[in-house]
N, C-alpha and C positions, 0 to 999 in steps of 0.2 A: 456397685458398692465398694469394691476394692479401689477403683479409680477415685471415688469420693474420699476414701480414707487416705490414699497416698497424697492427694492434693492438700488435705488438711495437715498432714504430717510434714511433707517436704515442699509443698507449694507447687504452683505451675511453673513451667519453663519461663513464661513471660514475666511472672512475678520475681523469679530468681534473677533474671537479667536486669530488671529494673532495680532490684536491691543492690546488684553489683555496681550500678552506676552512682548510687547514693554518695559514697565517699568522694567521688570526683566532684559532684555537685557542691558538697560542703567545702571542698578545697577551693573551687572556683569562687564561691561567695566570700570566703576568707581573704583570698588574694584581692578580690574586687574592693573590699573595704580598705585595704592598704593603698590602693591606687588613688583614693580620693585626695590624698595629700599632694599628688603630682600636679604640675601645671599642665595646660593643654599641650604645650610644646613638648614637655617631657613624655606625656602619654603618646603623642604622635611618633616619638623616637623609638617606641617599642617595636614598630614594624621593621625598620632596618636592623634592630638588635636581634629580633627573632630570625631574620633571614641569615644573619651572620652565624648564629648558633646552629642553624640547619647545615650551613656549609662546613662548620667545624665538626659535624658528626652527630649532633642530636637529631632525634626523630620527631615527627609530628606529634606522636603520642606523648613524648617527653614535654613538649611545650603546650599541650592542649589546655591544661587548667589556666595557665597564664594568658594564653590567647583568648580563650572564652571570657575570662575576667576583663580583659581589655575591651572586648566588644560590649559587654554588659555595662562597663563603666562609661564607655562612649555614649551609649544609649541614655544612661542616667544624666549625663551632662547635657545632651540634646534636650531631654525632657525638662530639665531644670531651667534652661535658658529659653524654653519654648521656641526652639528653632523652627523656622518656616521652610518647608520644602515645596518647590514648584512641581505640580503634577498636571500636565496637560493644560497649562494656563491657569490652574487654580492653586492657591496657596494652602497647604495643609500643615497644621501644627504637629510636631513630633511629640507623641505622648506614650511611647512604648519602652518598657524596660523588661527584659526577659524574666519570666517566673521560673521557679525551680523545675516545673514540668517541661517548660520550653528548653531549659538546659539539658534535661534528660533526652528530649527529642533531638537536640543538636548533637549530643554524644552518640546517639544511635545512628544518625546520618553519617557521621564521620567514620564509624566502624562498619559501614556497609549494610545497614539494616534499612527496612522500610518503616518509617514512623507513622503509625496510624493515630492521627489526632483529630478530634471532633471539629466540626466547622466552627469558625470563630475563635479557635485557640491560638491563632497567630502563627500559622505555618510559615508565612512569608518572612517574619522576623526570625523564626527558628533557623531558617536556612542560612542566615548571615553568619552564624557561629562556625559551622564546618566550612562554609565558603571562604571566610577570612583565613581560617587556619590552613586550609589546603592551598589557597592562592599564594601563601608565603613561599612555597616551594618553587614558584616561578614557571611552572609548566602549564598553567592555564586551567581554569575551572569552568565547566559549562553548566549553566542553570537552565533547565528545559521547562518551558511553560506550554499551555495548551493553545494560546493564540498570540498574535502580534501585539495586541493591546496590553495583555498582562506582561509580556516581555518588556515592552517599552515602559510601562508603569513601574514595574519592579526595579528596572535598571535605573530609573530616575530616583525612585523613592529610597531603596536600599543603597543605591549608588552614593547617596549623600554621606552615608556612614563609611563606605569603602574609600571614597576619595579623601575624606577627612583623615583616614588612617594611612594615606599614601599609596593606595592601590588604584590601578586603572580599571575602568569598566567599559565594556563594549555591549552593543545591542544589535542583533541581526533583525532586519526587517525585509519584507518581501520586496523584490526588484532592486535591491542595492547593487551598485557596481562592484566588480571583483576587487578593485583596489580599496574600496570602502570596507568590504567584507574582510579583507585581509587585516585592516587596521583593527576591526572589532575582535578578530581572533587573536591578534597580538596582545590584546589587553590581558590583565591578570584574571579578570572575570568576564565571561561572555554570556549574555542572556539571549534566548531565542527559542523558537518552536522546534519540535522534533523533526518536522519536515524540512525546515531550513538547515538544520545540522546534517540530516541524512542526505539531502540533495547536494549539499556542498561536498560531502564525502564522495558521492558518485561523480560529480563534475571534476573533482581533484584527481581521482584515481582512474576514471574511465573516459575522460574527455579532454583534459588539459593537454596541450601540446608543448608547453614550456613550463619549466619549474616556477617561473614568475606568475603563472596563471593559477597556481594552487594557493588556496587561502587558509586551510586548516593546518595546525602545527602539532597534531597528536591527539590522543584520546586517553588522558590521564584520569580524570575524575569528573563525574557528572551527577548532579542532583536533579531528580525529575519531580516537578510539582504535578499534583493529580496523577500520580504514577500509575494508578489502575486504569485511568482513561487512556493513557498513552501506551503502556506496555500490554494491556489486555484488549481494550476496545479497538484502538487504532491498529493493533497487530494483525487484524484480519486482512488488511489491505497492504500489500507491499508498496514501497516507494519506487516509482517508475519515472525515468526521464525518457520522453518520447520525441521522435522527430518525424517529419512528414514522410510517408511511404512513397516509394518511387512510382508505384502504380496503385490505382484504386480498385478494390474488389467488391465493394458493397453495391447492392441493387435494391436497397430498401425503398427508394422512391418508386421503383418499378413494381415491387411486390405489394406495396402499401394498399392499393385498392382491392387487390385479390384477398389479402389477409383481412381487411375490414369486412369484406363480404362473407368470408369464412366465419368470422366472429359473430356476425349477425345470424348466420345459419345455426351456429352453436346455441345462441340465445333462444332462437325459435325452437330448436330441439329441446332445450331445457324447459320451455313453456309447456310443451307436450308431455314431458316427463313429470312436471309438477301436477298436471291434470291426472295422469296415471297414478301418481302417489296418493293424491287426495281420494281418488276412487277406491284405492286399496285400504285407506284409513276408514272410509265409510263402510267398506265391506268387512272391517275388523281384521284384515290380514296385515298385521304390523310387520311381518317378515318381508313381504313384498314391498311395503311402503318404505321400510328402512333401507332395503337394497336400492330402490329407485332414488331415494334422496341421496344415498351415498354416490350413486351414479352422477347426480346433479353436482354434488360436491367435487367430484373428479373433473367434471366439465367446466363448472363456473363456481369456485369456492365462495365467492361473495354474492351469489344469487340471493335476491331479497326474500323470495319464498322459502328458500332453504334456511336462511337465518331465522325466519319466523318459526319454522318447524322445529328448529333446535332449541327454541325457548321452552318447548314442552318437554318435561323430563322423560316421559314415556317414549316420545318420538326420538329424542336425542339418544336414549339407550338403544333403541332399535337400529339407528344409524350406526352406532358404535359396534353393535353385534354383527351387523352386515360387514363392516370394514374388517373386524377381527377374523371373521370366517374366511374372507377372501385372502387375507394376508397369512393365515395359518398354513395354507397349502404351500409347501416348499417350491413346487413348480409354478404356482400362481397361474394355473391354466385359466381358471374362471376370471381372474382379475384381468388378464390380458385380453380375454374375449370381451369382457365388459368395456374395456377401453377402446376396442376396435369398433364398438357400436357408437362411438362419438367421433366428431371430426378431429378433435385433439384432446389431450388430457393435461391437466395442470397439477403440479405438485407444489402446493403453496409453501410448505416448510422449507424445501430446498430451492424454491423459486425456479422451477424448471417447467418447460413446455415440450410436449412430445406429439408429433403429428401421426395420425393413424392412416391406415390404407384408405378409409373412406374420405379422410381429409385430403389425402394426396390426389384422389380421383376428383374431388370437388375443385381443387386448385387447377388441375390440368386434366380434364376428362379425355382429351384426345391422346394423351400420352401419360398414363399412370406411372410408367417406369421413370418419368423425369425426376422423381424424388427418391429413386432407389440408387444406392451407391454401388457401382460395379465391383465385382469380386476380382481385384487386380491379381491376387495370387494365382487364381485359377486361369484367368485370361493369359497372364504372362507364361504360365506353365504350358498352356496349349500352344502359344506362339513358339516357345522354345522347342516343342516336340514336332513342329511342322517342318519336315525336311525339305519341302518344296520352296521354302523362303530362304533368301540369302541373309547374311548377317546384317547388311544395311536395311533390308526390308523388315527384318525382325525388330531392329531398333526403331524404325519408323512406326511400325504397328504398336510397339510398346509406348512410344511417345504419344500416339493418338489415344491409346487407352488411358494413359495418365491424364490427358487433357479432359476426357469424358469424366474421369473420376473427380478431377478438380472442380469441374463445372457443377456436377451433381452435389458435391460436398458444399460448395458455396451456396447453391440454391437452398438446400436443407438448412444450412446455418442461418441464412438470411431470414427464412420463414420462421424458424424457431425463435430467433431474437425478437422478431416483430410480435409473435404471439406472447412472449414474455412481457414486452412493452405494453401490450394492450390488456393483458389479463392479470399480470402480477404487480407491475409498477404503477403506482397511483400518483397523479398530480397532487401537489400540496401535502403529500405524505412522504414519498420517497424523493421528490424533487419539486422545484418551483420553476416558473418561467419568468425570467427577468432579462430585460434588454434583448428580447428575441433569442434568448439562450436557455438551454436546459441546465439548471444549477442543482447539483446534488445536495440534499439535506442530510447532515450527520444525524443518524438515528439515535445517537447517545446524547448529543448536546443540543440538537435543534438548530445548529448553526449551518450556514451555507458553506460548502467546501469549495471555495473559489479555486478555479483552475483544475479541479479534479474531474476526471471523466471515467465512466465505467469502461471496462476493457472488453475486448472480443467483439466489438461492433454493437454492443448493447446500447451505448450512449447514442450512436447514430440511429438506431432503431427507434429510440424514444424521441429523438429529434424529428424523424419522419412522421411518427404518430402525432406529434404536436404541431406539425406544419411549420417548424422553424428551420432556419438554414442548417443543412446537414454538413457539418464540418468534415474536412478531409481525413482520410485514414492516417493513422500514425503507426510507427514501428518502434519497438523498444530499443533504446540506445544504451541504457544502463538501468539496473534494478537491484534492490536489496530489500529484505524484509526488516520491519522494525526490530524484531527479535535479534537478528544477526547484526544489525547496526549497533545496538546498545551493548551487545556482548563484546564489542571491540574495546570497550573502556577497561582500563586496569582496575578501577574501582567504581562501583555504581551504587547509588542509594536513591531513595524516593520518599515522598510524603503524600498522604491523602487522608481523607476522613473515613474511607471505606476500602480496606484491603483484606480484612480477615476472611471474607468469603472466598477469596481467590488465593489464599496463602499457599495452597498446594501447587498451583500453577507458577507462582512467583519462585518457589523453591525448585521446582522441576525444570523450568525453562531458564531462569536467570540466576539460580543459586542465591536468591535473596530471601531472607527471613523477615517476618513481620513482627514488629514490637508495638503492642498497644499501649500508648502513653495515656495515663489518666488525665482527666480534665482538671483545670485549675480550681474550678468550682463545681459542685454537684449539678448534674443535668436535671432540670425540673420539667422536662417535656412529658406531656401525657400522650401516649400513642394508643389511640382507640382501635378496637377491632374493625376489620373491613366491613363495609356494607355491601352485600351482593344482591343484584337485581336480575330479573329475567332478561330484560332488554336494555339496549343503550338509551332508548327514549325515556324509560322509567328512571334510569340512572341519572341522566342529564337533568330531568325534572326535579329529582330529589336533591341533587347537588346545588342547583340554583336556589331552591328553597332554603337550604342550609346557609348558603352565601348571603341570601337576602336577610335572614334572621340575624346573622352575625354582623352584617353591615349596619343593621338598624341600631345595634348597641355600640357601634364604633370600632369593633375589633377588626384589625387588618387581616385580610385573607390572601394567601398566595395559592393560586389554583395551578396545579401542575398537569399538563396534558402531554400526550405521547405523539401528537402530530399537529401540523399547521391547520389541517381541516378541523380537528377537535377544538383547537384554540379559537378559531373563528366562529364555530357553532356556539360556544359558550359566550363569546363576545356579543353575538346577535341576540342571544337569550337574555343577557344582562341588560342590553340596550332596551329591550321591550319592557324590562322591569325598572327602567330609568335609574340604573345603578352605574355611577361613574367608575371607570376602570381603565387600566393600562394593559396593553398586549405586547408581549415579548416573544417573538418567534422568528423563524428564518427570514421573514419579510421585513422585520423591523429591528434587526440585530444591531444596527448602527447606534440605537439609543439604549443599548443593553445596560451599561453601568448606571446611567441616570435612572432608568426604570427600576432596576433592582434596589438601588439605594433608597428609593421612596417607598418601597413595599412595606416597611414597618411603621409607617405613619398612621395616625388614627383615621379610621374609615377607609383606608386604602384597599382596593381590590386589584390584584395583579394576576394576569393570566400569562403563564409561561410554558413554552415547549421545552421539556427536559431541562431541568435546572442544573444538571450535572456540571460541575466545574465552572460555574459562572465567574468565580474568583472575586466577587464583591460582597462584603459583609452587609447584612440587613440589620440596621440598628433600630431599636424601638423608639417611637416618638413619645412625647410627654403624655402620661396618663394611660399608655397602652398596657403596661404591666398589670395595672389594676383590672383590666378587662380580660385578662387571661393571656396576654402576649399575642404574638403572631400565630395564626392558625394556618396550617398547611393542609390543603384539600387535594389529594391525588385523584384524578379521574380515571386512572387505568393503571394496573400493575404492569411494570416493565418486565421484559424477559430476564433482566438481571436484577437480583436483589440489591446490588450496590447502588443502582440508579435510584431505586425507591428510598434507600437509606440516605442518599445524598439529598433527595428532595425533603425528607423529614428533617435532615440536619440544617436546613435553612432557618429553622426557628430554634428558640431556646439556646442561643449562643451565650457563652460566658456566664452561665447561671441565670439567664433571663427566663421568664415564663414563656410557655408555648404549648401547642398541641398539634396533633396531626391525625388524619384519617383518610383511608382510601375508599372510593366508591367504584365498584367494578360490576360488570355484567357478563352474562354467559355469551354475549355476542363479541366481547373483546377478543382480539387475536390470540392472546395468551391462553384464554380459556377454551377457545374453539380448537386450537391446534395441539395444546399440550395438557389441558385440564383432565383430571380423572373424573369423567362424567358419571361413572357408576357410583363412586363415592359421593359425588355432589348430589346425584338424584336421591340416594338413600337419605342423606342429611336433610334435603329439602322436604322429602316426604315425612320424615320424623318430626320436623319442626313446623310442618303445616304452612308452607309458603303460599301467600295470597297474591293476587294481582296488585301492582303498584306498591308492593311491600318489599323492603330490603331486609335480608337476613343478616344477623350479626352474631357470630359464634366463634370461639377459638378453634373449633374443629375445621371450620371453613378456612381460617387463616392458615392452618397447617396444610390443608389441601392445596391452597394457592402457592404456598412456599414449596411444596413438593413439585408442582408444575414448573416453578422457576428453577429449582435445582436440576430438573430434567433438561431444561433448555441450556442452563449454564454448562452442564456436562457435555451436551452435544456441541456447543460452541467451542468449548475447550478442546474437544477432540478434533474439530475442524481446524483450529489454530495450530494444534500440535501436528496434524497431518500436513498442513501447509509448511510448517517449519521443517519437518522431516524431508520434504522434497527440496526445500530451499537449502538445506544443509549440504546437499549434493552440489547444487549450484554454487554455494558459498565456497567450497573447496576449490572449485574451478576459478571462481572470481578472484580469490586470493592469489592464485598462481598468475593469472593475467595481470592483475593490478601490481603485483610485485615486479613482473617483467617491465611494465610501463614505468613504474617509479625508478627502477634501476636505470632505464634509458634516459629519463628526464634528469636524474641526478648525475649521470656520467658526464664528466667534462669532455671526454672524447668517446663517442659511441662506436668507434671503429672496432673495438674488441667485441662489442655486442653483435655488430654486423657479421664479423668473421665467424663468431660462434654459431649464429643462426644459419649462415650460408654453408658452413662446413657440415653441420648436421643435415641440412637439406641435400647436399651432394652425396653424403654417405647413405642416407636413407633411399635416395633414388638409385644409387649404385647397387645397394643390396637388393632392391626391388627388381632391377633389370638384369643383374649379373649373378645374383646369389642363387638362382634356380639351377635345375639340372640342365636346361637348355638356355644358356644365357643369350640375350639378344644384344650382341655387341653393335650391330648396325644401328638398331634403334637407339642405343645408348649414345653413340657418337652423334646421331642426328639431334638427340635431345640436348646434348652439351652445346653444340654449335648454334642451335636455335635459341638457347637460353643465355649463353655467354659468348662473346667474340673471341674464342680461343683458337679457332682454325685447326682443330684436331682432325686427324684421319685415322682410319683403322690401323695403319702401320704404327702409329704412335702408341697404341694401347695393346695390340694383339700379342706382344711378347709376354705380357703379364696376365696370368689367369686368376690371381688372387684379387678379389674385389676390394680389399682394404688397400692394397698397393696401388690399384687403379685409382681409387678415390684420393689417395695421398698425392698422386701425380697431377690429377685434375685440380685439386685444391691449391697445389703449389703454383701451377700455371695461372689459375684464376687470380691469385694474389698479385702475381707479377703484372698481369694485364690491368688489374684494378688500380695498382699503384701508378701505372702509366696514365690511367684515366684521371685519378685525383690530382696528379701533378699539373693537369691542365686548368685547375680551378684554384680559387682562393681557399686557404685552410678553413676560415670561418664559414665560408659557403659550403664546403664539403661536410662539415659537422652538421650544419643545419639540414642539408639534403639527406644525410645518413639517418639523422633522427626522424626526419619526415617519413622516409622509406619504412623504417621499423614501426613507427606508430600508426601509419596509414594501414599497413597490412594487418597489424594486431586489431585495430579498432574496427575495420571494415569486416573482417572475418569473424570477430567476436560478436558483432551485431547480427550477422547471419546465423551464427551459432545460437544466440538467444532466441531468434525466431524459430529455429529448428527445435530447440528445447521446449519452447512453448507448445509447439505442435505435438511433441512427444508427450508432454505432461497432459495434454488434452485427451490423447488417444490411449494412453497406457492403461487406463482403468478397464478397458475391454479385455485385458489379459486375465482378469479375474474370472471370466466365463470359461477360460481354459484351465481353471484350478491352479492359477499361478498368482503369487503375491505381486501386485502392481508395483509396490515400492522397490522390491528386490529387482524386478525386471527393469524399472526405471534407472536404478543405480548401474546395472550392467550396461544398458544401452547408452546411458550418459557417459560412462567411462570410455566406451568405444568411440563415441562422437567427439569426446574431448581429445582423445589421441589423434583422431583424424584432423581436428581443428589445429593442433600444434604442428602436425605435418604440413597442413595446407599453408599455415603462416610462414613456415620456413621456405616452402616451395615458392610462395608469393614474393617473399623478400628476395630470394634468389632471382626470380624472373624480372624484378624491377631494378635490380642493382645496377645493371648496365644500360637501363632505359631511362635513367633519371640523371639530370645534370642541373647544376645551379644556374647556368645561362646558356644561350644558344651559341655564343662565341666559344665557350669552353667545350661544348659538344662538337663543334666543327673542328676545333684544334685537336681534340682526341681522335676523331675519325681520320684526320689527315695524317696523324702519326702512325696509324695502323696500316699494315701492308694492304693495298687495294684488293688483291686477290682474296685475302682473308675476309675482308669486309663483304665483298659481293658474292663470293662463292660459298662461304661457310656461315654467313650470318644473313639468312633470308630476310628481305624487307629493309636491309640497312641502306641500300642505294636510294630507295624511296624516301627514307628518313633524312638522308643527306640532302636530297633535293628539296624536301619540304622545309628543312631547317634553313637552307639558303634563302628560299623565297620568304620565309618568315622574318629572317634577319633583314632582308631588303625592305620589307614592309615596315618593320620596326624603325629602321633608319629613316625611311620616308616620313613616318609619323612624327618623328622628333622635330622635323622642320615645320610642321603645322602646329598652330596653337591647339592646346588640348580642348576638346569639346565634350561636354557632358551629355552623353547619349542615354536613352532609356535602356534599361537592362532587358535583354531579349534572350529567350530560350535558344541555346545553340543547337540542341538536338530536337529533331522533329518529334512532335507529340503523337503518340499512338494510343488507341483504346486498348484496354487489357485483352479483349478477345479479338482484336483486329489481326488479320493474317499478314505476316511480314516474311521477307526472305533473309536467311542467314547463310553464311559461308565459312567453311574451315578447309583450307587447302583447295582440293578439287571437289569437295563434297558441298553441294548446295541443297538446302531444304526450305520448305515453306511451312511455317508453324505460326501459332498464335503468339502475340507479343509477350504475354505473361510467361510463356515457355522460353522465348528468346531471351528475355531479361535474365532468366536463371542460367542460361548457357554462355552469356557473354564473358564470364570470368574464366571459362575453360577453353579458350582459343577460338571461339566462334566470333564472327564479325557480322554486325547488322548491316545488311545491304540497303534495304528500304522496304517500302510498302509493296505487298504483292499485288499484281494486276488482277482486276476482276475478270473472271471467265464468263 
C-alpha cells in the first residue's frame, strides 16, 4: 500500500528519469527546425565544427542537443528526397525520422543506460544518435550486433547517414585479414559481433608478436544491440582461442562400443523397473511406484514410460514425494544407495553423468579398480616413509603413481563425457550434423554456432557418438569471459526489447541501469493465457488445429518452437493438413531474413526455432490488420521469460494488431525439471482436467512464471559463479597482457630484458644462498650452465651477502651480454630480444592456463572438507601465478645466451670468448659450436642450389601418448611414458628416443 502511494505521489524512478530527458528532447526538436534553412553542404560542415569545439574544451554533453538535431535533420532530408540505400544487392528507400521516444532512447544510450524498447520501435535508428555524437571525439565507437549479417546490414544502412555527415564506417566480418580488420577499427564507427571484438582483443594482447599485428585501438564506447542476448545469454560461455594440443589424450573411439553396450544395459534395466512400478501401481502401493519411477528418472530422464507416468497427476506427485524424501536426508545415504543400483546416473538439470560401481564392473569385469582414481596423497606419503628406498627410487615410484593416476582420470573422464553425449545431448536439439561435422545449436536463438566447440572433450565425445570425424584435441591459448571483455570499455550501453527481467544482473555485474522507453503508439497485442495439456501429443494436436483454423481465415501465424526437432514435427503435421508453410531453424538459417520478412503476409504460416534477436521486422500485408494481425503461437515456454517476451514481441509492432498464446504440456523440459507439480496437480484436480483438454487459467500462468524465475535465478548464479572465478584469472591476465604490450610498444626491449633477467638472478640467488646452509657450489654450477660467465668459487666466496653476490653476477652478465650483442646487427638484436621475452611469456602462460583449468575443475572437491572452493581457488591461483612469473624470468634468463639472430653472429661471439671459459664452464657449448659450423656449411651449400619446394615434414619423431620413451638429464636416464616426458622436457630433460621392447 505504501509503495503504491509513493509511486502515485513521486512516481517511479523510471518515470522520473524519462521526465528529466524531456527538456533535452524539446531542445533537440527546436534546434532541428532551425537547421531546415541550411543547405546540404552547410549541414555537413557541422561535423568538423563539432570536432573543433570538442578540441576547444566543450564536452559531448554540451553539444548533444545540436548533434542529435543534426542526425534527425539528416534523416528528414533523406526521407524527403526518398534516398535509395543498397542493402545486400537490394535497393531500400529511406523513410525513417526519429520520433520523440527514439530521441529519449538515444539520450539514455549516451548516458550509459540500457534502453528497453519494444520490437519494431526502431532501435537501429536510435543507435545512430549516440553513435554519431560519441564518434565526434575520434576515439572510435563500437556497435555490437548478434551476427555478421546484422553487422553488415546496419553498417551499410546506417552507414549512409554517417558517411553523409563525414564519418568513416567499418564492419568486422568473420575471416577478415588482420590488415583489413585494422582498417575497420581505424574508422570512426565499427560494427561487428561480440565474438569478433572479443577474439581480436585476445589476439592483440595474447598472441601478437609485433605492434603492427594489433588491430584494436582502445575501448572507449560500445553500444550493444540485443544487449540481453549478448551480456546475459552469451555470458555463460567464455571466449576461447584454442590451438592444437601437442599430444592427444582422448580414447572416445576406443570406449564408444563399451559405453553403447552400457547404455543398452541401462535401458534394459529401466524396462524391468517399469514393470516393477506398474505392478506396484496395480497393488495400490504408490510409495513404491513413485520411488521406482524416480529411480528410472535418475537412470534415463527421457524414458518414454516415465514420461507417460508423469502425465498422471497422482503418479507425478508420488514421484516428487519420493525425490523430496531422498534429498531431505543431509547425508543422502539412501539416494547414493539407489544410484549404486544403476549402471550410471544422469542429472539432467546440470547435464552431468556419474558412473556407479556396478557400471564400472560392467565396463571392465576383470579389473573393477580400473575406474578408481588412486589416492596419491596416501601413496606418496607411504613412499616418503619407506626408508629402504633411495631418493631416485622414491622419485621414480612417485612418477609411476602419477602415471597410474593420470590414466585412471582420463578413463573416467572419457567414459563420463560419452555417457553425457548419449544420454543428455540430443541430435537436432543441442546440435545438428552438417558436412560430416557436429555443429552446436544456440539454445537461445536457434542459430548454428559456427566454429564453436564444447570444451573438456565433450565435443569429441558427441563426434564419436555420431560416427563423424573426431577432430584433434585443442589447448587454450587465450581466453576471456564476455563479462570481463565488456567491462574493459570506459562507457557501455545497450538496447533490447526485453531487459527488465534481468535488471538486477545488469546492475550487479555491469553497473548498467535499465530505462523502459514507452512505445510511440499504444501496443494493441492480445496476450492470451497459456493452454496447458497433459502430453506433448495432445499439445501438438491442439496447436495444429488452432493454426488450421486461423489459416482458413487468412490470418498469418508465427509458430515458435524450442528445438529443431519440434519445428520439424510441426512441419510434418502441417504437411499432412496440406497447409503451406516456411521453416526457419538451424538447418535453414541462410534464408532467415527472407523467411521472417514474409511472415506477416496474408495466409502465411512460419515455423521458427527461437525467434530471439532475429533483427528483421515483420510487416503486415494488405488486409491482415482486419483479420487480427499476426498471431504468435508458442509451442513451449522457454527457461527465460525474456525469450518468451521476444517471441510475443514479433507481432503488434508500431501499433499494429496482433495476438499471442503459448501451448505447453507437462512433458516439456521446463515443466518436468522445474515445475511446481504439487501446485499444478491441485489446480488440475480443482478444474477437472479431462483427456485431450487444455487448461487455461491465470493461476497456471503464475505457476509457469514461477518455474521460469527459478531457472533464471539458477542461471544467474551460474553466470555469477563463472565470473567470480574468472575475476581471479582476469587480474592475472591484465598483468600478463600489460607485460606483453609494454614489450611490443618498446622501441628498445633491452631494458625489459635486463629487468626480467636481474629479477631472475636475484630470486635464484636468494633461493640458493639465502638459507642457513647456502649451496655455493650448486649456485656457481647454475650460473655457468645458464650464462657463459666462467665464474669460480673463488670469484664469489669472499662475499657472504646474497645481494652483493647477485650484484656481481648481474654486472658480469651485462658485460658478457654486451659482448654478445656487439656481434649482431642492432635491428636483429631488438627482434631477437623481443622474441625471447614474448616466447617465454606466451609458452608459460599457455601452460598456466591449462593448469588453472585443471585447478578450476578439481577445486569443488574442497567443499567436502568444509572449505569454500572460491577462497581455496584464489589462494591456489595466487601461488601458481607467483610461480609462473618466477618461471618466466628463469626461462628468459636461460634463453638469453642461447638465442642469436644468425649463425655467423653466434660463431663470432663464441670465437671472442676465451676457449677455456666456453668448454670448461659452459657445458654443451663445444657441441653447439660444432653444430653451428656444420649448419653454416650446409646453409652455404644450399645457396648454390636452386630453391626447391619440398613437402613439410615433421622434424620430431611422433610418439603415442602412452608409448614408453627414454629421457636423460646429465647422468640420470629414465624410461617413462611420452606424456610424462613431454611435461619434463622444459626442466632440463632431453628426449633420447623410443624405449626398446623387452
